[in-house]
Every structure is written in structure tokens, then in C-alpha cells.
C-alpha positions as CSV (number, residue, x, y, z in Angstrom):
1,R,-4.4,-11.4,4.3
2,K,-5.8,-8.8,2.0
3,N,-3.6,-9.8,-1.0
4,A,-4.6,-13.4,-0.7
5,L,-8.3,-12.5,-0.7
6,K,-7.8,-10.3,-3.8
7,K,-6.0,-13.0,-5.7
8,I,-8.6,-15.6,-4.9
9,L,-11.7,-13.5,-5.4
10,W,-10.6,-11.3,-8.4
11,P,-7.7,-13.2,-10.0
12,D,-8.1,-11.6,-13.4
13,N,-8.7,-8.1,-12.3
14,Q,-6.1,-6.8,-9.9
15,Y,-6.8,-3.2,-11.0
16,T,-10.2,-3.1,-9.3
17,A,-9.5,-5.7,-6.6
18,D,-8.8,-3.1,-4.0
19,Q,-12.1,-1.3,-4.6
20,N,-14.0,-4.5,-4.8
21,L,-12.5,-5.8,-1.5
22,M,-13.2,-2.6,0.3
23,S,-16.8,-2.6,-0.9
24,A,-17.3,-6.2,0.1
25,I,-15.8,-5.6,3.6
26,N,-18.0,-2.5,4.1
27,K,-21.1,-4.5,3.1
28,L,-20.1,-7.2,5.6
29,R,-19.5,-4.6,8.3
30,N,-22.9,-3.0,7.7
31,Y,-24.6,-6.5,7.7
32,L,-23.0,-7.3,11.1
33,K,-24.1,-4.0,12.5
34,E,-27.7,-4.5,11.2
35,M,-27.8,-7.9,12.9
36,D,-26.6,-6.3,16.2
37,C,-23.5,-8.5,16.1
38,T,-21.0,-7.9,18.8
39,F,-18.1,-8.5,16.3
40,N,-16.7,-6.3,13.6
41,L,-14.0,-6.5,11.0
42,V,-11.2,-4.0,11.8
43,T,-8.0,-3.1,10.1
44,K,-5.4,-0.3,10.4
45,K,-4.3,1.7,7.4
46,G,-1.4,0.0,5.8
47,D,-2.0,-3.4,7.5
48,E,-2.3,-6.4,5.2
49,Y,-5.0,-8.2,7.2
50,Y,-8.5,-7.9,8.7
51,E,-9.2,-8.9,12.2
52,L,-12.6,-10.1,13.5
53,K,-12.8,-8.3,16.8
54,H,-15.3,-8.5,19.6
55,M,-16.6,-5.0,20.1
56,Q,-16.6,-5.4,23.9
57,D,-12.8,-5.6,23.7
58,D,-12.7,-2.2,22.1
59,I,-15.0,-0.8,24.8
60,D,-12.7,-2.3,27.5
61,E,-9.6,-0.7,25.9
62,K,-11.3,2.7,25.9
63,M,-12.2,2.4,29.5
64,V,-8.6,1.6,30.5
65,N,-7.2,4.4,28.4
66,D,-9.5,7.1,29.7
């Protein structure tokens, strides 16, 4: 959960925890992409968690929906 990560990683600075978490997640996403990893971290706006998702699953969903 996002709130748990923020409390663990930035316990004394909740004001910038959102920005720090977003920055860290974006760096991790970029690293995974650079390494040609078939997994990515996904979330929907308003959700309180991140999901490690296999990108093939996303492609399969798009094929079914088209």
C-alpha cells in the first residue's frame, strides 16, 4: 500500500512523501524498461496500491477488447 511505503521510507516528512514516492516509482519503472523487463508497476489514480504486472497480460487484454 502506498501509505505504508510512505510511512516506512519517509516517516518524518509526510509533506514530501507523495512526491518522493512518485519519483522513486518512476525511476524504478524507467529502470525496468531499460532492462527490457516484461513487468511494470501499475496503479490507477486514486488506488492505494501498486501492482507488479506482466506486460503480456496488458497486451492480451487489449487484444480481447479490440
